[in-house]
C-alpha positions as CSV (number, residue, x, y, z in Angstrom):
1,M,-13.2,-42.0,-6.8
2,K,-12.9,-38.3,-6.0
3,L,-9.6,-36.6,-6.3
4,K,-8.5,-34.3,-3.6
5,E,-7.6,-30.8,-4.8
6,Y,-4.2,-29.5,-4.1
7,E,-3.9,-26.7,-1.6
8,S,-0.6,-24.9,-1.2
9,D,0.9,-24.2,2.2
10,F,0.4,-20.5,1.7
11,T,-3.4,-20.9,0.9
12,K,-3.7,-23.0,4.1
13,F,-1.9,-20.3,6.0
14,L,-4.2,-17.6,4.7
15,K,-7.3,-19.6,5.5
16,E,-6.1,-20.3,9.0
17,L,-5.2,-16.6,9.5
18,K,-8.7,-15.5,8.4
19,Q,-10.3,-18.0,10.7
20,K,-8.3,-16.7,13.7
21,D,-9.2,-13.1,12.8
22,P,-12.5,-12.8,10.9
23,N,-12.1,-9.0,10.7
24,L,-8.8,-9.2,9.0
25,E,-10.0,-8.1,5.5
26,E,-11.9,-5.2,6.9
27,K,-8.7,-4.1,8.8
28,Q,-6.7,-4.3,5.6
29,R,-9.3,-2.2,3.7
30,N,-9.2,0.4,6.5
31,G,-5.4,0.5,6.4
32,R,-5.5,1.0,2.7
33,L,-8.0,3.9,3.0
34,L,-5.8,5.5,5.6
35,L,-2.5,5.2,3.7
36,W,-3.3,5.1,0.0
37,D,-6.9,5.9,-1.1
38,K,-6.9,9.5,-0.2
39,G,-9.1,12.1,-1.8
40,P,-7.9,14.8,-4.2
41,L,-6.0,17.8,-2.7
42,D,-7.8,21.1,-2.9
43,L,-6.3,23.8,-5.1
44,D,-4.6,25.6,-2.1
45,N,-2.9,22.5,-1.0
46,Q,-1.8,21.7,-4.5
47,R,-0.3,25.2,-4.9
48,R,1.5,25.0,-1.5
49,A,2.9,21.5,-2.4
50,A,4.2,22.8,-5.7
51,E,5.8,25.9,-4.2
52,S,7.6,23.8,-1.5
53,R,9.3,21.5,-3.9
54,V,13.1,21.7,-3.9
55,K,14.8,21.6,-7.2
56,Q,16.9,18.4,-7.6
57,N,20.2,18.3,-9.6
58,G,20.2,16.3,-12.8
59,Y,22.5,13.6,-11.4
60,V,22.1,13.3,-7.7
61,Y,25.2,11.1,-7.0
62,Q,27.7,13.5,-8.5
63,S,29.6,15.4,-5.8
64,K,30.1,19.1,-6.2
65,L,33.8,20.0,-6.4
């Protein structure tokens, strides 16, 4: 007698989603590359980013009277 392995609803949903769109994982990787996995900034861009920062008060929620 062979026992059937449990498969959650979420796992079933993911399998069905991947069957409907076989390129889903590749699209996810491309989206991650676009938004998160960026290369390092060059020195000029690092300097410009540092110079354009605005100093923030120590406690941002305190109103100035």
